[in-house]
SEMARMI-249964 format. One line per 10 residues: their letters; for each residue x, y, z of N, C-alpha, C, O. Coordinates in steps of 0.02 Angstrom, whole numbers, plus 50000, padded with zeros to 5 digits. Layout:
<vogus>
a> X:Y:Z:X:Y:Z:X:Y:Z:X:Y:Z ~ ...
</vogus>
This chain:
<vogus>
mrntlvvlal> 50042:49940:50000:50000:50000:50000:50044:50062:50000:50040:50103:50046 ~ 50085:50068:49948:50134:50122:49946:50101:50190:49941:50129:50239:49966 ~ 50041:50194:49909:50009:50259:49902:49979:50285:49967:49960:50343:49971 ~ 49974:50242:50016:49948:50263:50081:49999:50255:50136:49983:50257:50195 ~ 50062:50244:50115:50114:50233:50165:50125:50296:50206:50140:50349:50178 ~ 50119:50291:50271:50129:50348:50316:50178:50326:50370:50168:50275:50403 ~ 50230:50364:50378:50280:50349:50430:50262:50388:50493:50259:50449:50491 ~ 50250:50353:50546:50233:50384:50610:50293:50381:50656:50315:50326:50673 ~ 50319:50438:50675:50375:50439:50722:50347:50457:50790:50341:50516:50807 ~ 50330:50408:50829:50300:50418:50894:50350:50401:50949:50340:50355:50988
lqalpaaaas> 50404:50439:50950:50456:50428:51000:50483:50357:50997:50501:50328:51049 ~ 50487:50329:50938:50511:50260:50931:50584:50260:50910:50629:50250:50951 ~ 50597:50272:50845:50666:50268:50820:50708:50325:50849:50766:50316:50865 ~ 50676:50385:50854:50713:50443:50878:50674:50476:50935:50629:50515:50922 ~ 50690:50462:50997:50655:50493:51054:50661:50569:51050:50712:50595:51029 ~ 50608:50603:51072:50607:50676:51067:50665:50707:51105:50693:50758:51084 ~ 50684:50677:51161:50738:50706:51201:50805:50699:51167:50851:50736:51183 ~ 50810:50652:51120:50875:50638:51089:50883:50672:51021:50940:50679:50997 ~ 50828:50692:50989:50833:50720:50922:50786:50778:50915:50731:50778:50943 ~ 50806:50827:50876:50763:50885:50863:50705:50864:50819:50707:50812:50787
laeqgrnair> 50653:50905:50819:50595:50892:50776:50617:50892:50702:50590:50854:50662 ~ 50664:50935:50686:50689:50937:50617:50720:50871:50597:50707:50845:50543 ~ 50762:50843:50641:50794:50780:50626:50742:50723:50622:50747:50679:50579 ~ 50693:50724:50666:50641:50674:50664:50601:50680:50599:50581:50629:50570 ~ 50588:50741:50577:50553:50751:50514:50592:50724:50454:50564:50691:50411 ~ 50657:50740:50453:50700:50714:50399:50701:50638:50400:50698:50606:50348 ~ 50706:50610:50460:50710:50537:50465:50644:50504:50443:50646:50450:50412 ~ 50587:50536:50458:50523:50508:50437:50519:50504:50361:50497:50453:50333 ~ 50541:50557:50326:50541:50556:50253:50589:50504:50227:50574:50466:50181 ~ 50649:50502:50257:50700:50455:50235:50675:50383:50241:50683:50343:50194
qqvlaatrer> 50645:50367:50297:50621:50298:50308:50563:50281:50261:50557:50224:50238 ~ 50522:50330:50246:50467:50319:50199:50493:50303:50130:50469:50256:50097 ~ 50542:50341:50107:50571:50328:50041:50606:50261:50038:50599:50223:49990 ~ 50644:50245:50091:50679:50180:50092:50630:50122:50091:50643:50072:50058 ~ 50574:50129:50126:50524:50075:50126:50494:50067:50056:50484:50010:50033 ~ 50479:50122:50023:50448:50119:49956:50497:50090:49904:50476:50051:49861 ~ 50560:50108:49909:50609:50082:49861:50625:50009:49875:50637:49970:49829 ~ 50626:49991:49939:50637:49921:49958:50581:49877:49930:50594:49821:49906 ~ 50520:49902:49932:50462:49865:49905:50470:49852:49830:50446:49802:49805 ~ 50505:49897:49796:50515:49890:49724:50578:49852:49705:50592:49841:49647
gwqevnvdvt> 50617:49833:49756:50678:49795:49743:50737:49836:49722:50785:49810:49694 ~ 50736:49902:49736:50793:49944:49719:50852:49926:49763:50844:49900:49818 ~ 50912:49939:49737:50973:49919:49770:51016:49979:49790:51022:50027:49753 ~ 51046:49974:49850:51094:50023:49876:51067:50094:49869:51097:50137:49837 ~ 51009:50105:49901:50976:50170:49897:51005:50217:49950:51013:50199:50008 ~ 51019:50278:49930:51042:50330:49976:50993:50388:49971:50974:50410:49917 ~ 50972:50414:50029:50922:50467:50032:50949:50525:50073:50966:50517:50132 ~ 50954:50584:50042:50975:50644:50077:50914:50691:50080:50885:50706:50028 ~ 50896:50715:50139:50837:50756:50148:50856:50823:50179:50892:50825:50229 ~ 50834:50878:50149:50844:50945:50175:50777:50978:50185:50739:50986:50137
llnppaevts> 50760:50998:50246:50698:51035:50259:50706:51106:50234:50758:51138:50243 ~ 50654:51132:50202:50657:51199:50172:50623:51250:50218:50562:51247:50229 ~ 50662:51295:50243:50638:51349:50286:50595:51325:50344:50538:51348:50352 ~ 50620:51278:50384:50580:51255:50440:50571:51310:50492:50618:51348:50504 ~ 50512:51316:50522:50502:51369:50573:50544:51355:50635:50570:51300:50645 ~ 50549:51406:50677:50591:51401:50737:50569:51344:50783:50611:51312:50815 ~ 50503:51332:50786:50479:51278:50830:50509:51211:50810:50524:51169:50853 ~ 50518:51201:50745:50544:51138:50720:50618:51130:50734:50642:51075:50747 ~ 50655:51185:50730:50727:51181:50738:50750:51185:50811:50805:51163:50828 ~ 50708:51212:50854:50731:51223:50923:50689:51188:50976:50715:51175:51031
rrcrsveina> 50626:51174:50963:50583:51146:51014:50595:51071:51025:50617:51036:50979 ~ 50582:51048:51085:50577:50978:51102:50506:50966:51128:50479:51008:51164 ~ 50476:50910:51109:50407:50895:51131:50407:50830:51170:50442:50782:51152 ~ 50367:50829:51223:50362:50767:51261:50326:50713:51220:50341:50653:51227 ~ 50279:50735:51179:50241:50688:51136:50235:50720:51067:50210:50776:51061 ~ 50257:50685:51017:50256:50713:50949:50235:50659:50899:50253:50601:50906 ~ 50196:50681:50850:50175:50637:50795:50201:50668:50730:50188:50726:50715 ~ 50239:50627:50693:50269:50652:50631:50248:50608:50574:50261:50548:50573 ~ 50215:50638:50525:50189:50601:50467:50223:50626:50403:50214:50684:50384 ~ 50261:50583:50371:50289:50599:50305:50233:50588:50254:50202:50535:50253
iptdnlirrs> 50220:50637:50213:50164:50635:50166:50185:50598:50103:50233:50618:50070 ~ 50150:50543:50085:50172:50501:50030:50161:50531:49961:50111:50567:49950 ~ 50207:50518:49916:50202:50538:49846:50255:50499:49807:50301:50472:49837 ~ 50247:50495:49741:50298:50462:49700:50359:50506:49689:50412:50482:49669 ~ 50352:50571:49703:50406:50618:49691:50465:50606:49737:50456:50602:49798 ~ 50524:50601:49709:50585:50591:49749:50630:50653:49748:50689:50650:49764 ~ 50600:50711:49730:50637:50774:49730:50609:50821:49783:50647:50853:49820 ~ 50543:50824:49788:50511:50865:49839:50459:50823:49877:50420:50786:49847 ~ 50459:50829:49942:50408:50798:49985:50394:50846:50042:50423:50900:50046 ~ 50350:50825:50087:50335:50866:50146:50321:50821:50205:50306:50761:50197
vridchddtp> 50324:50850:50264:50313:50812:50325:50270:50854:50372:50281:50914:50379 ~ 50222:50822:50405:50180:50858:50453:50203:50840:50523:50213:50782:50540 ~ 50212:50892:50563:50236:50883:50632:50182:50909:50680:50163:50967:50676 ~ 50159:50866:50724:50109:50884:50774:50140:50875:50843:50156:50819:50864 ~ 50149:50930:50878:50178:50929:50945:50121:50932:50996:50083:50980:50998 ~ 50117:50880:51038:50066:50877:51090:50099:50893:51157:50123:50849:51192 ~ 50100:50957:51173:50137:50980:51231:50094:51032:51268:50036:51041:51251 ~ 50123:51066:51318:50086:51119:51353:50066:51175:51305:50013:51205:51311 ~ 50110:51187:51256:50095:51236:51203:50098:51199:51137:50148:51203:51101 ~ 50045:51162:51120:50046:51120:51060:50047:51162:50995:50025:51219:50994
fsvtvaarlq> 50073:51132:50943:50071:51164:50877:50074:51110:50824:50096:51053:50836 ~ 50053:51128:50764:50056:51084:50705:50083:51124:50646:50066:51183:50637 ~ 50125:51093:50608:50155:51127:50551:50173:51076:50496:50193:51019:50512 ~ 50166:51096:50434:50188:51054:50378:50248:51088:50346:50246:51147:50328 ~ 50303:51050:50339:50366:51077:50314:50384:51042:50249:50383:50981:50245 ~ 50402:51082:50199:50424:51054:50135:50497:51031:50141:50535:51055:50182 ~ 50515:50984:50097:50584:50957:50099:50608:50945:50028:50569:50929:49983 ~ 50673:50954:50019:50706:50938:49956:50745:50872:49965:50779:50863:50015 ~ 50738:50827:49917:50771:50762:49921:50822:50752:49866:50816:50781:49812 ~ 50871:50712:49880:50915:50685:49829:50921:50611:49843:50949:50589:49893
vsakvvslan> 50894:50571:49796:50891:50499:49804:50933:50467:49749:50923:50481:49690 ~ 50979:50424:49768:51019:50387:49719:51013:50313:49733:50999:50292:49789 ~ 51023:50273:49681:51018:50200:49687:51058:50169:49630:51078:50203:49583 ~ 51070:50104:49636:51100:50067:49582:51049:50057:49526:50992:50037:49539 ~ 51069:50072:49464:51027:50061:49406:51064:50018:49356:51125:50009:49361 ~ 51027:49991:49307:51058:49945:49259:51084:49984:49199:51049:50025:49170 ~ 51147:49971:49182:51177:50001:49122:51211:49946:49082:51214:49888:49103 ~ 51236:49965:49024:51265:49915:48978:51339:49906:48990:51377:49955:48997 ~ 51361:49844:48994:51432:49828:49000:51465:49824:48932:51526:49825:48927 ~ 51425:49818:48878:51451:49812:48810:51406:49851:48763:51350:49870:48780
dvapgtplna> 51431:49864:48702:51389:49889:48649:51338:49835:48631:51355:49776:48631 ~ 51277:49855:48615:51224:49807:48600:51189:49826:48535:51170:49884:48525 ~ 51181:49778:48490:51146:49789:48427:51070:49785:48439:51048:49750:48485 ~ 51031:49820:48398:50958:49816:48407:50931:49746:48395:50955:49710:48351 ~ 50880:49727:48434:50849:49662:48425:50885:49603:48456:50860:49547:48453 ~ 50943:49615:48486:50983:49561:48515:50963:49551:48588:50964:49598:48627 ~ 50944:49489:48608:50925:49477:48678:50983:49493:48726:51040:49474:48713 ~ 50968:49527:48780:51018:49545:48829:51030:49487:48877:50983:49454:48899 ~ 51094:49473:48892:51111:49422:48940:51148:49454:48999:51163:49514:48997 ~ 51164:49415:49049:51194:49441:49110:51261:49477:49095:51277:49526:49129
gdltltdktv> 51299:49452:49046:51362:49483:49030:51356:49551:48998:51405:49589:48996 ~ 51297:49568:48972:51286:49634:48941:51268:49688:48992:51267:49747:48975 ~ 51255:49668:49054:51226:49714:49103:51273:49725:49162:51310:49680:49183 ~ 51271:49785:49188:51308:49802:49249:51267:49852:49288:51215:49876:49264 ~ 51289:49870:49348:51253:49918:49390:51295:49980:49400:51356:49977:49406 ~ 51261:50037:49401:51296:50100:49412:51252:50145:49455:51191:50135:49458 ~ 51282:50194:49489:51244:50240:49532:51211:50294:49489:51240:50319:49442 ~ 51149:50312:49508:51114:50364:49471:51064:50398:49518:51033:50365:49560 ~ 51057:50463:49510:51005:50500:49546:50938:50486:49513:50931:50488:49452 ~ 50887:50472:49554:50821:50454:49529:50770:50503:49556:50770:50519:49616
gtletdtvmr> 50726:50528:49512:50680:50582:49531:50609:50561:49548:50571:50601:49573 ~ 50591:50498:49533:50523:50475:49546:50522:50400:49558:50563:50363:49531 ~ 50475:50378:49599:50466:50306:49610:50443:50272:49546:50456:50212:49536 ~ 50409:50309:49503:50384:50281:49440:50434:50293:49384:50415:50309:49327 ~ 50497:50286:49398:50549:50298:49349:50546:50249:49291:50525:50191:49299 ~ 50568:50272:49232:50572:50229:49173:50638:50191:49172:50648:50146:49130 ~ 50683:50208:49218:50748:50175:49221:50741:50103:49244:50702:50088:49290 ~ 50779:50058:49214:50779:49988:49235:50822:49983:49298:50881:49999:49297 ~ 50792:49960:49353:50825:49960:49417:50854:49892:49436:50898:49888:49479 ~ 50830:49838:49405:50854:49771:49422:50872:49734:49357:50835:49737:49308
seealgiasr> 50929:49699:49358:50953:49664:49298:50902:49615:49271:50895:49608:49210 ~ 50866:49580:49315:50819:49529:49292:50762:49559:49250:50731:49522:49212 ~ 50750:49624:49257:50699:49656:49215:50719:49657:49141:50676:49660:49097 ~ 50785:49656:49128:50809:49664:49059:50833:49599:49027:50841:49596:48966 ~ 50844:49547:49067:50870:49485:49039:50822:49455:48988:50763:49447:49000 ~ 50849:49439:48929:50809:49410:48876:50771:49461:48834:50742:49443:48783 ~ 50770:49524:48857:50738:49577:48819:50790:49609:48773:50850:49602:48784 ~ 50767:49644:48721:50812:49672:48672:50805:49748:48669:50753:49776:48687 ~ 50857:49781:48646:50855:49853:48635:50821:49868:48568:50830:49830:48520 ~ 50783:49922:48566:50751:49943:48504:50801:49972:48454:50790:49972:48394
rrmkqgqvll> 50857:49997:48480:50907:50029:48437:50977:50010:48462:50984:49981:48516 ~ 51027:50028:48423:51096:50015:48445:51112:50058:48506:51097:50117:48508 ~ 51143:50026:48556:51160:50062:48617:51234:50051:48634:51263:49999:48618 ~ 51262:50101:48667:51333:50101:48683:51346:50078:48754:51304:50085:48798 ~ 51406:50051:48764:51429:50032:48831:51422:50092:48878:51440:50148:48861 ~ 51397:50079:48938:51390:50132:48988:51322:50166:48989:51305:50200:49037 ~ 51281:50156:48936:51215:50187:48935:51170:50155:48988:51170:50094:48997 ~ 51132:50198:49022:51082:50174:49071:51021:50150:49032:50998:50184:48986 ~ 50995:50092:49051:50937:50064:49016:50872:50096:49039:50860:50105:49098 ~ 50830:50113:48990:50763:50138:49003:50713:50087:48974:50726:50057:48922
rrqldlpwki> 50657:50078:49008:50608:50028:48987:50582:50043:48916:50570:49997:48877 ~ 50574:50108:48900:50547:50124:48834:50595:50108:48777:50576:50107:48719 ~ 50659:50095:48794:50708:50076:48743:50708:50001:48729:50742:49978:48683 ~ 50670:49962:48769:50674:49889:48765:50611:49860:48733:50557:49888:48736 ~ 50621:49802:48703:50565:49768:48670:50582:49694:48667:50636:49673:48687 ~ 50535:49654:48642:50550:49583:48631:50606:49577:48580:50611:49618:48534 ~ 50649:49526:48586:50703:49516:48537:50675:49494:48470:50618:49470:48466 ~ 50714:49503:48417:50694:49479:48351:50686:49403:48353:50731:49367:48375 ~ 50629:49379:48330:50621:49307:48319:50652:49288:48252:50677:49233:48242 ~ 50648:49335:48205:50672:49323:48137:50713:49384:48116:50694:49441:48129
trgstvtlvi> 50768:49372:48082:50809:49426:48056:50809:49424:47980:50803:49371:47949 ~ 50814:49482:47951:50813:49489:47878:50867:49446:47846:50925:49446:47868 ~ 50849:49408:47794:50895:49366:47758:50899:49294:47784:50930:49251:47753 ~ 50867:49281:47842:50870:49214:47870:50817:49169:47836:50768:49193:47808 ~ 50830:49104:47839:50782:49055:47811:50727:49043:47862:50740:49030:47921 ~ 50665:49048:47839:50607:49044:47883:50557:48993:47854:50547:48990:47793 ~ 50527:48955:47898:50476:48907:47877:50408:48941:47876:50384:48966:47927 ~ 50377:48941:47817:50309:48967:47808:50261:48909:47817:50264:48860:47780 ~ 50216:48915:47866:50168:48862:47880:50099:48881:47852:50069:48930:47873 ~ 50076:48840:47805:50011:48852:47773:49962:48798:47795:49976:48738:47789
keegveisve> 49904:48819:47821:49853:48771:47842:49791:48780:47799:49761:48834:47799 ~ 49773:48728:47763:49715:48730:47720:49675:48666:47727:49700:48611:47715 ~ 49612:48673:47748:49566:48617:47753:49596:48560:47794:49592:48501:47774 ~ 49626:48577:47850:49653:48526:47894:49721:48499:47875:49749:48457:47909 ~ 49747:48524:47820:49813:48501:47797:49864:48556:47810:49852:48615:47794 ~ 49921:48537:47839:49975:48585:47853:50032:48575:47806:50058:48520:47799 ~ 50052:48629:47773:50107:48626:47724:50162:48674:47747:50148:48731:47766 ~ 50224:48650:47746:50281:48692:47765:50321:48709:47703:50338:48665:47663 ~ 50336:48773:47696:50372:48798:47637:50432:48838:47660:50426:48879:47705 ~ 50489:48828:47629:50549:48866:47646:50547:48934:47613:50534:48940:47553
ttaqdngreg> 50560:48987:47653:50560:49056:47627:50620:49093:47655:50656:49069:47699 ~ 50631:49152:47629:50683:49197:47654:50652:49260:47681:50612:49292:47647 ~ 50668:49278:47742:50640:49338:47774:50665:49401:47739:50725:49408:47726 ~ 50620:49446:47725:50638:49510:47694:50641:49566:47746:50662:49622:47731 ~ 50621:49551:47808:50620:49600:47862:50641:49567:47927:50641:49505:47933 ~ 50660:49607:47976:50665:49583:48045:50595:49579:48074:50551:49617:48054 ~ 50584:49533:48120:50518:49528:48150:50518:49497:48219:50555:49450:48233 ~ 50477:49526:48264:50465:49498:48330:50401:49458:48328:50362:49462:48281 ~ 50390:49419:48381:50328:49380:48385:50268:49426:48377:50261:49476:48412 ~ 50223:49407:48330:50163:49447:48318:50170:49498:48263:50120:49524:48239
dwikvmktgs> 50232:49513:48242:50243:49561:48188:50222:49532:48121:50221:49471:48111 ~ 50205:49576:48075:50194:49556:48005:50256:49574:47965:50279:49632:47967 ~ 50283:49526:47929:50343:49537:47888:50331:49510:47817:50282:49475:47805 ~ 50377:49526:47773:50376:49498:47705:50425:49440:47701:50481:49444:47726 ~ 50404:49386:47670:50448:49329:47657:50445:49312:47583:50394:49321:47550 ~ 50501:49286:47557:50505:49267:47486:50512:49191:47481:50557:49162:47510 ~ 50467:49161:47442:50471:49089:47431:50534:49071:47393:50551:49103:47344 ~ 50569:49019:47417:50629:48996:47384:50611:48967:47316:50566:48926:47311 ~ 50646:48989:47264:50633:48963:47196:50588:49008:47157:50608:49033:47104 ~ 50527:49019:47180:50478:49059:47142:50489:49134:47149:50468:49173:47107
rkvlrarvna> 50523:49154:47204:50535:49225:47220:50470:49264:47232:50469:49325:47228 ~ 50417:49227:47245:50354:49260:47261:50357:49286:47333:50377:49250:47378 ~ 50337:49349:47342:50339:49381:47408:50270:49380:47440:50221:49399:47409 ~ 50268:49356:47502:50206:49352:47540:50211:49392:47604:50266:49404:47630 ~ 50155:49413:47630:50151:49446:47695:50132:49392:47746:50083:49356:47737 ~ 50171:49388:47801:50159:49334:47849:50170:49360:47920:50207:49408:47932 ~ 50138:49326:47967:50144:49344:48038:50194:49298:48073:50195:49238:48061 ~ 50235:49328:48116:50286:49290:48152:50255:49253:48212:50219:49283:48252 ~ 50268:49189:48216:50243:49148:48270:50293:49141:48327:50352:49157:48318 ~ 50270:49117:48385:50313:49110:48444:50371:49062:48432:50424:49069:48462
dgtvtpaesa> 50360:49011:48388:50412:48961:48376:50460:48980:48320:50503:48941:48300 ~ 50453:49042:48293:50499:49065:48241:50476:49049:48171:50510:49069:48123 ~ 50420:49015:48163:50390:49005:48097:50348:49066:48080:50338:49110:48122 ~ 50322:49068:48018:50277:49121:47999:50214:49092:47968:50215:49037:47940 ~ 50159:49128:47973:50095:49106:47944:50072:49160:47895:50070:49219:47913 ~ 50055:49141:47833:50035:49191:47784:49969:49224:47804:49930:49197:47844 ~ 49958:49283:47776:49900:49324:47796:49835:49286:47791:49793:49291:47835 ~ 49825:49248:47738:49762:49212:47727:49750:49161:47784:49695:49158:47811 ~ 49801:49122:47801:49794:49072:47854:49785:49104:47922:49746:49080:47963 ~ 49823:49159:47935:49820:49192:47999:49751:49222:48011:49725:49219:48067
qg> 49721:49249:47958:49654:49278:47965:49601:49224:47971:49549:49235:48002 ~ 49614:49165:47943:49566:49111:47946:49568:49077:48012:49530:49030:48023
</vogus>
């Protein structure tokens, strides 16, 4: 329940006598972010929190009883914390905070051609500042294994989900089996792929010998089915 995650600092981790309200507020935000990133499987997360213009009560007061609520959001650049002091002179205040959050992200250990499935040797981890919990950055290597890049990528590039796709099932110029099904009879014909194609893509294939070009759909097993059979 990350969207309703609320960190309550009720004299638990940081007793009021031992830490200022400002430090307790920073810690509440820090712990909230760490919990949310841990839930997502992020690695080696560092969170730096700076309160913006906290009032004097927050920087100097001590409270016998205090409730501190870090306000949840996906934003990892700006957040806020509500501080409720239950004392002889009680007060409540909401303070904005600036964050800098870094974590290990997945980058390329080698140059990678488009359509080529990524394996463990292609991937490495590097430190990067992250601005939102809903980041497009690939945070765990297992998210990218077996997936392919849409375009050529260079060593050291950080992987983004929008750059990745299913690997090519068929590459242009390769020999491909065209499977034709008619009235319960299955016929296999050797063809040459005229395009690259992923599972579900429509590509052109040329029949060996006749040089007739057909439009066919790529199947999960690497064969293709002509348009007429696929529609039937």
